[in-house]
C-alpha positions as CSV (number, residue, x, y, z in Angstrom):
1,M,17.4,18.6,82.6
2,F,20.9,18.8,84.2
3,E,23.1,16.4,86.0
4,A,25.5,16.8,88.7
5,V,28.2,14.2,88.6
6,E,31.1,13.3,91.0
7,S,34.0,11.3,89.6
8,I,36.8,10.3,92.0
9,E,40.0,8.5,91.5
10,Y,40.7,6.5,94.5
11,R,44.7,6.7,95.3
12,D,44.7,3.2,96.9
13,R,43.3,1.8,93.6
14,P,45.8,2.7,91.0
15,G,45.2,1.7,87.6
16,M,41.2,1.5,88.1
17,N,38.6,3.6,86.2
18,P,37.2,6.7,88.4
19,V,34.1,6.0,90.2
20,E,31.2,8.2,88.8
21,T,28.1,8.9,90.8
22,V,25.5,11.2,89.7
23,L,24.5,13.5,92.3
24,G,21.1,14.3,91.3
25,C,18.8,15.7,88.4
26,F,17.5,19.3,88.1
27,V,15.6,21.4,86.1
28,D,18.2,24.0,85.8
29,E,21.9,24.3,85.4
30,A,22.4,26.7,88.4
31,G,20.6,23.9,90.7
32,A,23.0,21.3,89.6
33,R,26.1,23.6,89.7
34,A,24.9,24.4,93.6
35,A,24.9,20.5,94.3
36,A,28.2,19.8,92.6
37,R,30.0,23.0,94.7
38,A,28.4,21.4,97.9
39,A,29.7,18.2,97.0
40,R,33.1,19.5,96.5
41,A,32.9,21.4,99.8
42,A,32.2,18.0,101.6
43,F,34.9,16.1,99.6
44,L,37.5,19.1,100.5
45,K,36.5,19.3,104.2
46,D,37.6,15.4,104.4
47,Q,40.9,16.4,103.4
48,T,41.4,13.1,101.5
49,R,44.6,12.6,99.0
50,D,42.0,11.0,96.4
51,Y,41.3,13.2,93.2
52,A,38.1,14.2,92.5
53,W,36.1,16.3,89.7
54,W,32.7,17.4,89.3
55,T,30.8,18.2,86.2
56,V,27.4,19.8,85.2
57,R,26.2,18.4,81.9
58,Q,22.4,18.1,80.2
59,A,21.0,14.8,81.2
60,G,22.5,12.0,79.1
61,A,25.0,14.3,77.5
62,R,28.7,13.7,77.0
63,L,30.1,17.3,77.2
64,A,30.2,19.0,80.6
65,R,28.9,22.3,80.7
66,W,30.7,23.0,84.0
67,I,33.9,21.5,85.7
68,A,35.7,21.8,89.0
69,D,38.4,19.6,90.6
70,S,39.8,18.8,93.9
71,R,43.0,20.3,93.2
72,A,42.3,24.1,92.3
73,E,39.9,26.3,93.2
74,K,38.8,27.3,89.6
75,E,35.9,26.3,87.8
76,F,35.5,26.2,84.1
77,V,33.0,26.0,81.3
78,L,33.6,24.3,78.0
79,D,33.7,26.9,74.7
80,L,32.2,24.4,72.4
81,R,33.3,26.7,69.3
82,S,36.9,26.1,70.1
83,G,36.8,22.9,72.5
84,E,38.9,24.8,75.1
85,L,38.2,25.0,78.8
86,V,37.6,28.6,79.9
87,E,37.9,29.7,83.7
88,L,34.4,30.7,85.0
89,A,34.8,34.1,86.6
90,E,31.7,34.5,88.9
């Protein structure tokens, strides 16, 4: 199972922890990624000045398998061998 997660840092709440919302659980990573991309598109459409990021991870995991944020059009995956983010080229 995979989770799509949205995290938002609200501009009008400095110093507060980000609000994390699980967007859903999916049987495959592709489904979770599609949900996260849809949430990102909706967030960007509102043109908010808040900062948000979306992750896909195995249910209950602490490491993300896919990452995108509201400030860049890039998507990333985590290279578990090096611990570095690698830009996803799809």
